[in-house]
C-alpha positions as CSV (number, residue, x, y, z in Angstrom):
1,X,-97.0,188.3,110.0
2,X,-95.0,188.5,113.3
3,X,-94.1,185.3,115.1
4,X,-96.1,184.5,118.2
5,X,-95.4,182.6,121.3
6,X,-98.1,180.5,122.9
7,X,-98.6,183.2,125.6
8,X,-99.2,185.8,122.8
9,X,-102.3,184.2,121.4
10,X,-105.2,186.5,121.1
11,X,-109.0,186.0,121.4
12,X,-109.0,184.4,124.8
13,X,-106.0,182.1,124.1
14,X,-107.7,180.3,121.1
15,X,-105.3,180.0,118.1
16,X,-106.7,181.5,114.8
17,X,-106.2,180.1,111.4
18,X,-103.8,182.9,110.4
19,X,-101.6,182.5,113.5
20,X,-98.2,181.2,112.9
21,X,-95.7,179.4,115.1
22,X,-92.0,179.0,115.1
23,X,-90.5,175.6,116.0
24,X,-86.8,175.5,116.8
25,X,-84.6,172.4,116.6
26,X,-80.8,172.3,116.8
27,X,-80.4,175.8,115.4
28,X,-83.0,175.4,112.6
29,X,-86.4,177.3,112.7
30,X,-89.6,176.0,111.1
31,X,-92.6,178.3,110.5
32,X,-96.0,176.7,110.7
33,X,-99.4,178.2,110.6
34,X,-102.3,176.9,112.7
35,X,-104.3,175.7,109.6
36,X,-101.3,173.6,108.6
37,X,-101.0,172.2,112.0
38,X,-104.7,171.2,111.9
39,X,-104.3,169.7,108.4
40,X,-101.1,167.7,108.9
41,X,-100.2,165.4,111.7
42,X,-97.1,166.0,113.7
43,X,-96.2,162.3,114.0
44,X,-97.4,159.8,116.6
45,X,-99.1,161.2,119.7
46,X,-96.8,161.4,122.7
47,X,-97.7,160.1,126.1
48,X,-99.9,162.3,128.2
49,X,-97.9,164.4,130.6
50,X,-98.6,164.4,134.3
51,X,-101.3,166.9,135.5
52,X,-99.9,170.0,137.0
53,X,-101.0,171.2,140.4
54,X,-103.7,173.8,140.9
55,X,-102.3,177.3,141.2
56,X,-103.1,179.3,144.4
57,X,-106.3,181.3,144.6
58,X,-105.9,185.0,143.7
59,X,-106.9,187.6,146.3
60,X,-108.4,190.2,144.0
61,X,-112.1,191.4,144.2
62,X,-114.6,190.2,141.7
63,X,-115.0,192.7,138.8
64,X,-118.3,193.8,137.4
65,X,-119.9,191.5,135.0
66,X,-119.1,192.5,131.4
67,X,-121.5,192.5,128.5
68,X,-122.2,189.2,126.9
69,X,-120.0,188.6,123.9
70,X,-121.3,187.3,120.5
71,X,-121.8,183.6,120.3
72,X,-118.7,181.8,118.9
73,X,-118.6,179.0,116.4
74,X,-119.3,175.6,117.7
75,X,-115.9,174.2,118.8
76,X,-114.9,170.6,119.2
77,X,-116.1,169.1,122.4
78,X,-113.4,169.5,125.1
79,X,-112.7,166.9,127.7
80,X,-114.8,167.2,130.8
81,X,-112.9,169.0,133.5
82,X,-112.4,167.7,137.0
83,X,-115.0,168.6,139.6
84,X,-113.7,171.3,141.9
85,X,-113.7,170.7,145.7
86,X,-116.8,171.5,147.7
87,X,-116.4,174.7,149.7
88,X,-116.9,174.7,153.4
89,X,-120.4,175.6,154.6
90,X,-120.6,179.1,155.9
91,X,-122.1,180.1,159.2
92,X,-125.8,180.5,159.3
93,X,-126.7,184.2,158.9
94,X,-129.5,186.0,160.6
95,X,-132.8,185.8,159.0
96,X,-133.3,188.7,156.5
97,X,-136.7,190.4,156.2
98,X,-135.8,191.3,152.5
99,X,-135.0,188.8,149.9
100,X,-131.7,189.5,148.1
101,X,-131.2,189.2,144.4
102,X,-130.1,185.8,143.0
103,X,-126.5,185.9,141.8
104,X,-125.4,184.6,138.4
105,X,-124.5,180.9,138.1
106,X,-120.8,180.2,137.8
107,X,-119.4,178.4,134.8
108,X,-119.1,174.6,135.1
109,X,-115.5,173.5,135.8
110,X,-113.7,170.9,133.7
111,X,-114.1,167.3,134.9
112,X,-110.9,166.1,136.5
113,X,-109.2,162.7,136.1
114,X,-110.7,159.8,138.0
115,X,-109.3,159.9,141.6
116,X,-108.8,157.0,143.8
117,X,-111.9,155.7,145.4
118,X,-112.5,157.3,148.7
119,X,-114.2,156.0,151.8
120,X,-118.0,156.1,151.2
121,X,-119.6,159.1,152.9
122,X,-123.1,160.5,153.1
123,X,-124.5,162.5,150.2
124,X,-123.8,166.2,150.2
125,X,-126.4,168.9,149.5
126,X,-127.3,169.5,145.9
127,X,-125.7,172.7,144.5
128,X,-127.6,175.2,142.3
129,X,-127.9,174.5,138.6
130,X,-125.8,176.8,136.5
131,X,-127.1,178.8,133.6
132,X,-126.6,177.1,130.2
133,X,-123.7,178.8,128.4
134,X,-123.0,178.9,124.7
135,X,-120.7,176.1,123.6
136,X,-117.5,177.7,122.6
137,X,-114.4,176.3,120.8
138,X,-112.2,174.3,123.1
139,X,-109.4,176.6,124.0
140,X,-106.2,176.2,125.9
141,X,-106.9,176.1,129.6
142,X,-106.2,179.4,131.1
143,X,-104.8,179.9,134.6
144,X,-107.4,180.0,137.4
145,X,-108.2,183.5,138.3
146,X,-108.3,184.8,141.9
147,X,-111.5,184.2,143.9
148,X,-113.5,187.3,144.5
149,X,-114.5,188.4,147.9
150,X,-117.6,186.8,149.3
151,X,-120.8,188.8,148.4
152,X,-123.1,189.9,151.1
153,X,-126.0,189.9,148.8
154,X,-127.3,186.8,147.2
155,X,-127.5,187.1,143.3
156,X,-130.4,185.8,141.3
157,X,-130.4,182.2,140.1
158,X,-129.1,181.9,136.6
159,X,-130.7,179.9,133.8
160,X,-130.0,176.2,133.7
161,X,-126.9,175.4,131.7
162,X,-126.7,172.6,129.1
163,X,-126.0,169.1,130.4
164,X,-122.4,168.2,130.0
165,X,-121.2,165.1,128.1
166,X,-121.7,161.9,130.0
167,X,-118.6,161.0,131.9
168,X,-117.2,157.5,131.4
169,X,-115.5,157.7,134.8
170,X,-117.5,158.1,137.9
171,X,-116.2,160.9,140.1
172,X,-115.8,160.4,143.8
173,X,-118.7,161.3,146.1
174,X,-118.0,164.3,148.1
175,X,-118.7,164.5,151.9
176,X,-122.1,165.5,153.1
177,X,-122.4,169.0,154.5
178,X,-124.4,170.0,157.6
179,X,-128.1,170.7,157.0
180,X,-128.5,174.5,156.9
181,X,-131.6,176.3,158.3
182,X,-134.3,177.0,155.8
183,X,-134.0,180.7,154.7
184,X,-136.9,183.0,153.6
185,X,-137.5,183.1,149.9
186,X,-136.3,186.4,148.6
187,X,-137.6,188.2,145.5
188,X,-135.7,187.7,142.2
189,X,-133.1,190.4,141.6
190,X,-132.0,191.7,138.2
191,X,-129.0,190.2,136.5
192,X,-125.9,192.2,136.9
193,X,-123.5,193.0,134.1
194,X,-120.5,190.7,133.3
195,X,-117.4,191.9,135.0
196,X,-114.2,192.6,133.1
197,X,-111.6,189.9,132.6
198,X,-109.2,189.6,135.4
199,X,-105.5,190.3,134.9
200,X,-103.3,187.5,133.5
201,X,-102.1,185.2,136.2
202,X,-98.4,184.8,136.8
203,X,-98.9,181.3,138.1
204,X,-99.3,178.6,135.4
205,X,-102.7,176.9,135.4
206,X,-103.3,173.2,135.3
207,X,-102.5,171.4,132.1
208,X,-105.5,171.0,129.8
209,X,-106.7,167.7,128.5
210,X,-104.9,166.1,125.5
211,X,-106.4,167.1,122.2
212,X,-107.7,164.7,119.7
213,X,-105.2,162.8,117.6
214,X,-104.5,164.5,114.3
215,X,-104.7,162.8,110.8
216,X,-101.7,160.6,109.8
217,X,-98.9,162.8,108.7
218,X,-97.4,162.3,105.2
219,X,-94.2,164.0,106.3
220,X,-92.0,162.3,108.9
221,X,-91.4,164.3,112.0
222,X,-87.9,165.1,113.2
223,X,-86.1,162.5,115.1
224,X,-86.1,163.1,118.8
225,X,-82.9,163.3,120.8
226,X,-81.3,160.1,122.1
227,X,-82.5,159.3,125.6
228,X,-80.1,159.3,128.5
229,X,-78.2,156.0,129.2
230,X,-80.3,153.8,131.5
231,X,-78.9,153.1,134.9
232,X,-81.1,150.0,135.2
233,X,-79.9,146.8,133.5
234,X,-82.2,145.4,130.9
235,X,-83.6,141.9,131.2
236,X,-81.2,139.1,130.5
237,X,-81.5,137.7,127.0
238,X,-82.4,134.1,126.3
239,X,-79.7,131.5,126.5
240,X,-78.0,131.0,123.1
241,X,-77.9,127.5,121.5
242,X,-75.3,125.1,122.7
243,X,-72.1,125.4,120.6
244,X,-70.9,122.5,118.5
245,X,-68.7,119.8,120.3
246,X,-65.0,120.5,120.1
247,X,-62.7,118.4,118.0
248,X,-61.5,115.1,119.6
249,X,-58.3,115.8,121.5
250,X,-55.1,114.2,120.3
251,X,-54.2,110.8,121.9
252,X,-51.6,110.9,124.6
253,X,-48.0,110.1,123.8
254,X,-47.1,106.4,123.9
255,X,-44.9,105.6,126.8
256,X,-41.3,104.6,126.1
257,X,-41.1,101.0,125.3
258,X,-37.8,99.1,125.7
259,X,-35.8,99.0,122.5
260,X,-35.2,95.6,121.1
261,X,-31.6,95.0,120.4
262,X,-30.4,94.8,116.8
263,X,-29.5,91.4,115.5
264,X,-25.8,91.0,115.3
265,X,-24.1,89.8,112.1
266,X,-23.6,86.1,111.7
267,X,-20.1,85.2,112.8
268,X,-17.9,82.7,110.9
269,X,-18.6,79.0,111.7
270,X,-16.4,77.9,114.5
271,X,-14.7,74.6,114.9
272,X,-16.9,71.7,116.0
273,X,-17.0,71.8,119.8
274,X,-17.2,68.8,122.0
275,X,-20.7,67.3,122.3
276,X,-22.8,69.0,125.0
277,X,-24.5,66.8,127.5
278,X,-27.2,69.4,128.0
279,X,-29.3,70.4,124.9
280,X,-29.3,74.1,124.2
281,X,-32.6,76.1,123.9
282,X,-34.3,76.1,120.6
283,X,-34.1,79.4,118.8
284,X,-37.3,81.1,117.5
285,X,-38.5,80.1,114.1
286,X,-37.6,82.6,111.4
287,X,-40.4,84.1,109.2
288,X,-41.3,82.1,106.1
289,X,-40.2,83.8,102.9
290,X,-42.7,84.8,100.2
291,X,-43.5,82.0,97.7
292,X,-41.5,82.5,94.5
293,X,-43.4,82.8,91.3
294,X,-40.4,81.7,89.2
295,X,-39.0,78.2,89.3
296,X,-35.3,78.1,90.1
297,X,-32.9,76.2,87.8
298,X,-32.2,72.5,88.4
299,X,-28.9,72.0,90.2
300,X,-26.4,69.5,88.8
301,X,-26.4,66.0,90.1
302,X,-24.1,65.6,93.0
303,X,-21.7,62.7,93.6
304,X,-23.0,59.6,95.2
305,X,-22.4,59.7,99.0
306,X,-21.6,56.7,101.1
307,X,-24.2,54.1,101.7
308,X,-26.4,55.1,104.7
309,X,-27.2,52.6,107.4
310,X,-30.6,54.3,108.1
311,X,-33.3,54.3,105.4
312,X,-34.5,57.7,104.4
313,X,-38.1,58.4,103.8
314,X,-39.6,57.5,100.4
315,X,-39.9,60.5,98.1
316,X,-43.2,61.2,96.4
317,X,-44.0,59.4,93.1
318,X,-43.7,61.7,90.2
319,X,-46.5,62.0,87.6
320,X,-46.5,59.3,84.9
321,X,-45.3,60.6,81.6
322,X,-47.0,59.9,78.3
323,X,-46.5,56.5,76.8
324,X,-43.4,56.5,74.6
325,X,-43.2,54.5,71.4
326,X,-39.4,54.3,71.7
327,X,-37.8,52.6,74.7
328,X,-35.6,55.1,76.6
329,X,-32.6,54.1,78.5
330,X,-32.9,53.2,82.2
331,X,-31.7,56.1,84.3
332,X,-29.2,55.5,87.1
333,X,-30.1,56.0,90.7
334,X,-29.4,59.6,91.8
335,X,-26.9,60.2,94.6
336,X,-28.0,61.3,98.1
337,X,-27.8,65.1,98.6
338,X,-25.5,66.6,101.2
339,X,-26.7,67.2,104.8
340,X,-28.2,70.6,105.4
341,X,-26.3,73.2,107.5
342,X,-27.1,73.6,111.2
343,X,-29.7,76.3,111.9
344,X,-28.7,79.7,113.6
345,X,-28.6,79.8,117.4
346,X,-31.7,81.5,119.0
347,X,-31.4,84.4,121.5
348,X,-33.1,85.5,124.7
349,X,-33.5,89.1,125.6
350,X,-33.2,90.6,129.1
351,X,-33.1,94.2,130.4
352,X,-31.0,96.1,132.9
353,X,-31.6,99.8,133.9
354,X,-28.5,101.8,134.8
355,X,-27.0,105.3,134.5
356,X,-24.0,106.4,132.4
357,X,-20.8,107.9,134.0
358,X,-18.1,109.4,131.8
359,X,-15.2,108.2,134.0
360,X,-12.7,106.2,131.9
361,X,-11.4,103.8,134.7
362,X,-12.7,101.3,137.2
363,X,-14.6,101.1,139.5
364,X,-17.9,102.6,138.4
365,X,-20.0,104.6,140.9
366,X,-23.1,102.9,142.6
367,X,-25.9,102.2,140.0
368,X,-23.8,103.4,137.0
369,X,-21.5,102.0,134.3
370,X,-18.4,103.3,132.4
371,X,-16.6,103.0,129.1
372,X,-12.8,103.0,128.8
373,X,-13.0,105.4,125.8
374,X,-15.1,108.5,125.0
375,X,-15.5,107.3,121.4
376,X,-18.2,104.6,121.4
377,X,-16.7,102.7,118.4
378,X,-13.3,102.5,120.2
379,X,-14.5,101.1,123.5
380,X,-12.9,97.8,124.5
381,X,-13.8,97.5,128.2
382,X,-17.1,98.3,130.0
383,X,-17.5,98.3,133.8
384,X,-21.1,97.8,135.1
385,X,-22.1,98.2,138.8
386,X,-24.2,95.3,139.9
387,X,-26.9,97.5,141.5
388,X,-29.5,98.8,138.9
389,X,-31.4,102.1,139.0
390,X,-34.1,100.6,141.2
391,X,-31.6,99.7,143.9
392,X,-31.9,96.0,143.1
393,X,-28.7,93.8,143.2
394,X,-28.5,92.2,139.7
395,X,-25.2,90.3,140.3
396,X,-26.9,86.9,139.6
397,X,-28.3,88.1,136.3
398,X,-25.0,89.8,135.1
399,X,-23.1,86.7,135.9
400,X,-25.0,84.8,133.2
401,X,-23.6,87.0,130.5
402,X,-20.9,85.2,128.5
403,X,-18.6,85.5,125.5
404,X,-20.7,85.9,122.3
405,X,-23.6,87.7,124.0
406,X,-24.6,91.2,122.8
407,X,-24.9,94.3,125.0
408,X,-27.2,96.9,123.6
409,X,-27.1,100.3,125.4
410,X,-30.0,102.8,124.6
411,X,-30.6,106.3,126.0
412,X,-34.1,106.2,127.6
413,X,-35.1,109.7,126.5
414,X,-33.6,109.5,123.0
415,X,-33.7,106.1,121.3
416,X,-31.7,107.4,118.4
417,X,-28.5,107.2,120.6
418,X,-27.5,103.6,121.1
419,X,-24.3,101.4,121.2
420,X,-24.1,97.6,120.5
421,X,-21.1,95.5,121.7
422,X,-20.2,91.8,121.5
423,X,-18.8,90.3,124.7
424,X,-15.5,88.5,124.4
425,X,-14.8,88.0,128.1
426,X,-16.4,88.7,131.5
427,X,-14.7,89.1,134.9
428,X,-16.5,89.3,138.3
429,X,-14.7,92.3,140.0
430,X,-16.6,92.2,143.3
431,X,-19.3,94.9,143.3
432,X,-19.1,95.3,139.6
433,X,-18.6,93.3,136.4
434,X,-15.8,93.9,133.8
435,X,-16.7,93.1,130.2
436,X,-14.1,92.9,127.3
437,X,-16.1,93.9,124.2
438,X,-15.8,94.6,120.5
439,X,-17.9,97.3,118.6
440,X,-20.8,96.0,116.5
441,X,-22.9,99.0,115.5
442,X,-24.7,102.1,116.9
443,X,-24.7,105.9,117.0
444,X,-21.4,107.9,117.0
445,X,-22.7,110.2,119.8
446,X,-21.7,109.2,123.3
447,X,-23.9,109.5,126.4
448,X,-23.3,112.2,129.0
449,X,-22.9,111.7,132.8
450,X,-26.3,111.2,134.4
451,X,-28.1,109.9,131.3
452,X,-30.6,107.1,132.2
453,X,-29.6,104.1,130.0
454,X,-31.4,100.8,129.2
455,X,-29.0,97.9,128.7
456,X,-30.6,95.1,126.7
457,X,-28.7,91.7,126.9
458,X,-29.1,89.2,124.1
459,X,-28.1,85.9,125.7
460,X,-26.9,83.5,123.0
461,X,-27.7,79.8,123.7
462,X,-25.2,76.9,122.8
463,X,-25.3,75.5,119.3
464,X,-27.2,72.2,119.1
465,X,-25.5,69.0,117.7
466,X,-25.7,68.3,113.9
467,X,-28.4,65.8,113.1
468,X,-27.5,62.5,111.4
469,X,-27.3,62.2,107.6
470,X,-30.4,60.7,106.0
471,X,-30.1,57.4,104.1
472,X,-30.2,57.0,100.3
473,X,-33.8,56.7,99.1
474,X,-34.9,53.5,97.2
475,X,-34.7,53.3,93.4
476,X,-37.9,54.3,91.6
477,X,-39.8,51.8,89.4
478,X,-38.8,51.3,85.7
479,X,-41.0,53.1,83.3
480,X,-43.0,51.4,80.5
481,X,-41.0,50.6,77.3
482,X,-41.2,53.4,74.8
483,X,-40.6,53.3,71.1
484,X,-39.7,57.0,71.2
485,X,-37.2,58.4,73.6
486,X,-38.9,60.8,75.9
487,X,-37.3,63.8,77.6
488,X,-35.3,63.1,80.7
489,X,-37.2,64.2,83.8
490,X,-35.7,66.3,86.5
491,X,-33.9,64.7,89.3
492,X,-36.2,64.1,92.3
493,X,-35.6,66.0,95.6
494,X,-33.1,64.5,98.0
495,X,-34.8,62.7,100.9
496,X,-34.5,64.5,104.2
497,X,-32.6,63.0,107.1
498,X,-34.4,61.9,110.3
499,X,-35.5,64.9,112.5
500,X,-33.4,65.3,115.7
501,X,-35.1,65.7,119.1
502,X,-36.7,69.0,120.0
503,X,-34.5,71.1,122.3
504,X,-36.0,72.8,125.5
505,X,-38.0,76.0,125.1
506,X,-36.0,79.2,125.2
507,X,-36.7,82.2,127.5
508,X,-40.1,83.9,127.2
509,X,-40.5,86.8,124.7
510,X,-41.0,89.5,127.3
511,X,-41.6,93.2,126.7
512,X,-40.9,95.9,129.3
513,X,-42.7,99.2,129.2
514,X,-41.3,101.9,131.5
515,X,-43.5,105.1,132.0
516,X,-42.7,108.4,133.7
517,X,-45.9,109.6,135.4
518,X,-44.7,112.8,137.2
519,X,-41.6,114.8,136.6
520,X,-38.9,114.9,139.3
521,X,-39.9,118.4,140.5
522,X,-43.7,117.9,140.9
523,X,-45.3,116.5,144.1
524,X,-47.6,113.6,143.7
525,X,-51.4,114.0,143.7
526,X,-54.1,111.4,143.7
527,X,-56.4,110.8,140.8
528,X,-57.4,108.4,138.0
529,X,-55.7,108.4,134.6
530,X,-52.6,110.2,135.6
531,X,-51.1,108.7,132.4
532,X,-52.9,106.7,129.7
533,X,-51.0,104.8,126.9
534,X,-52.2,102.7,124.0
535,X,-51.2,99.1,123.6
536,X,-49.0,98.7,120.4
537,X,-48.8,95.9,117.9
538,X,-45.8,94.2,119.6
539,X,-47.8,93.8,122.9
540,X,-50.9,92.3,121.1
541,X,-52.0,89.1,122.8
542,X,-49.5,89.3,125.7
543,X,-50.4,89.3,129.4
544,X,-49.3,91.6,132.2
545,X,-46.8,89.5,134.2
546,X,-45.2,92.1,136.5
547,X,-45.9,95.7,137.7
548,X,-43.6,97.9,139.8
549,X,-43.2,101.6,140.6
550,X,-40.5,104.0,141.8
551,X,-40.1,107.7,142.9
552,X,-37.1,110.0,142.8
553,X,-38.1,111.8,146.1
554,X,-39.4,109.5,148.8
555,X,-42.7,110.0,150.5
556,X,-43.1,110.2,154.3
557,X,-46.0,109.6,156.7
558,X,-48.3,106.8,157.6
559,X,-49.9,106.6,154.2
560,X,-48.3,104.5,151.5
561,X,-48.0,105.5,147.9
562,X,-50.6,103.2,146.1
563,X,-50.9,102.7,142.4
564,X,-53.5,100.7,140.3
565,X,-53.1,99.7,136.7
566,X,-56.4,99.8,134.9
567,X,-57.6,98.7,131.4
568,X,-59.7,101.7,130.5
569,X,-61.0,100.0,127.4
570,X,-62.4,97.1,129.4
571,X,-63.1,99.2,132.5
572,X,-61.4,96.7,134.7
573,X,-58.6,96.9,137.3
574,X,-55.6,94.6,136.3
575,X,-54.2,94.3,139.9
576,X,-56.1,92.5,142.7
577,X,-53.4,93.9,145.1
578,X,-52.2,97.3,144.1
579,X,-48.5,98.5,143.8
580,X,-47.3,100.1,147.0
581,X,-44.1,102.1,147.9
582,X,-43.4,102.1,151.6
583,X,-42.6,105.3,153.5
584,X,-39.0,106.6,152.9
585,X,-38.5,104.0,150.1
586,X,-37.7,104.7,146.4
587,X,-39.2,101.6,144.8
588,X,-42.0,99.0,145.2
589,X,-39.4,96.2,145.0
590,X,-38.8,96.6,148.7
591,X,-42.4,97.0,149.7
592,X,-43.8,94.8,152.5
593,X,-46.8,93.9,150.3
594,X,-46.0,93.1,146.7
595,X,-48.6,93.7,143.9
596,X,-50.7,90.8,142.7
597,X,-51.9,90.6,139.1
598,X,-55.5,89.5,138.5
599,X,-54.9,86.7,136.0
600,X,-58.5,86.9,134.7
601,X,-58.0,90.5,133.6
602,X,-54.3,90.6,132.6
603,X,-54.5,90.2,128.8
604,X,-54.1,93.1,126.4
605,X,-54.8,93.6,122.7
606,X,-53.7,96.2,120.2
607,X,-55.5,99.5,120.8
608,X,-56.4,98.9,124.5
609,X,-56.0,102.0,126.6
610,X,-54.1,101.3,129.8
611,X,-54.4,103.9,132.6
612,X,-52.2,104.5,135.7
613,X,-54.3,105.6,138.7
614,X,-52.7,107.1,141.8
615,X,-54.9,106.1,144.8
616,X,-52.8,107.3,147.7
617,X,-49.7,109.4,148.5
618,X,-47.6,110.2,151.5
619,X,-49.6,112.2,154.0
620,X,-46.6,114.1,155.4
621,X,-44.5,114.4,152.3
622,X,-46.3,113.2,149.1
623,X,-43.2,112.1,147.1
624,X,-42.1,113.2,143.6
625,X,-41.0,111.8,140.2
626,X,-43.3,108.8,140.0
627,X,-42.7,106.1,137.4
628,X,-44.0,102.6,136.7
629,X,-42.4,99.6,135.1
630,X,-44.8,97.1,133.4
631,X,-43.7,93.7,132.0
632,X,-45.8,91.8,129.4
633,X,-45.2,88.3,128.3
């Protein structure tokens, strides 16, 4: 059978069971007959398309009425078409003396979609009831034919047509027409023949109502083409869950602490000097050695010393041995042991900040020091300018250094480079000090010009006088007579001599922590926690006893540089009066207002976090290269 297009359907536009249709998709053709289309669903029903507009009214004359065709099979009920608009009322004709024949009743139009509610108007005149037509199968809506010319003879009234299905949507009320004049009742005319079907309209008619949904298809329909990309953004999705917390950041780098000088080797015992009239400071007590788990051998009995004029303390009584059945000989009195050696001299530590200069001759430049040899182990003379890196004159301090003291030089930015020298002589050379030294230990690498260097000074106190020799202890009691000689007991310990007077307390065990807050090229900004460091074990239990600050580029303006030291662990400020650096000054040492430490909040323990807060900077030039110097003791 030949393929047909929709416009080639026969029988008034109603598809027949034998009709076939060709469906084209992406170059493939599918042949379906009408019966198959009725038996199988074509997938889900698509959305109803918009109703097309009514085509224009044709201008052809009404053809003669054709013969009535045979009654068709009962079709499925079609949707009620929309009510056509009410025509305008014609002019009242002159009264006729002869009644014209009644014309045939026109077919009932399809009920249209529910329109928007109009303004209420008066009820129009009731139209004539149409003749009941045979219910045909629902066909595809054809195009509206042209309206014939108005007849000048009234046709006979047709038979009443069947009542249409009840509409579920109320149509709008049309406007009321003017009341026409009552005409004379005419005689009934004969029914005219049905006119021929008009020519096919070239203007598409209105879209018919959507047909009933077919049975569910057992074959999946072809996938439709992908829709065009939307130009309207979709709704924003719900906020996702909060991500897991990030790992704890690493703790900030501990600020550089001053390096303690290495203990020098013990020198040979010198000749006994003349007795000093001023007692030297008592050195720190050395750590107690671990208790031995093995008894040492008994030393031989020494010679009897000269009789003491001062009685030594009585030694403890030994435990009583088992009763002997044989009398042992009475032992002789043991000799007094020798006097113990004088303890090592204690040391006090002080710090001096300076800068290395590679010149090999005096005098050193301001705030610098020099060696007389580029090989550290071969240095024999050191020249030190009396002004330190902070611009402070340290002549008084440097003048206290004497022969026997140790000078420990350490590079501030690399503690692995250090040199230790023992002073053999010091000469005050005016603006600088000249030290004759011998090499003790250190790194073979020398410093370079401009290196910031910390000079630790270990000031050795004078040796205290030797205490007097203790007297001989009394003879112990004679043991009971034994019949069997018992073993000879070990010699009792030598009694200690009288304790000499306690010497004065040595210098405090101070620790200096110097921190660089900003590099020398970065301008200062205000803010809390510009640097935070952790208190180490060697500062545990100490108190903050001094706080100072410096810059490498001075600030200008009316506002002073102001710094607070804060214990972040205890959330307390450690200074009741903050550190200030005056305008055009490099350090706080010369500030008009010196910092004051709050003695109720000055203590620190291991693990405390100490923060440096910058509260104010120069308001014209802020300053650069901020550092702080904290002393704990």
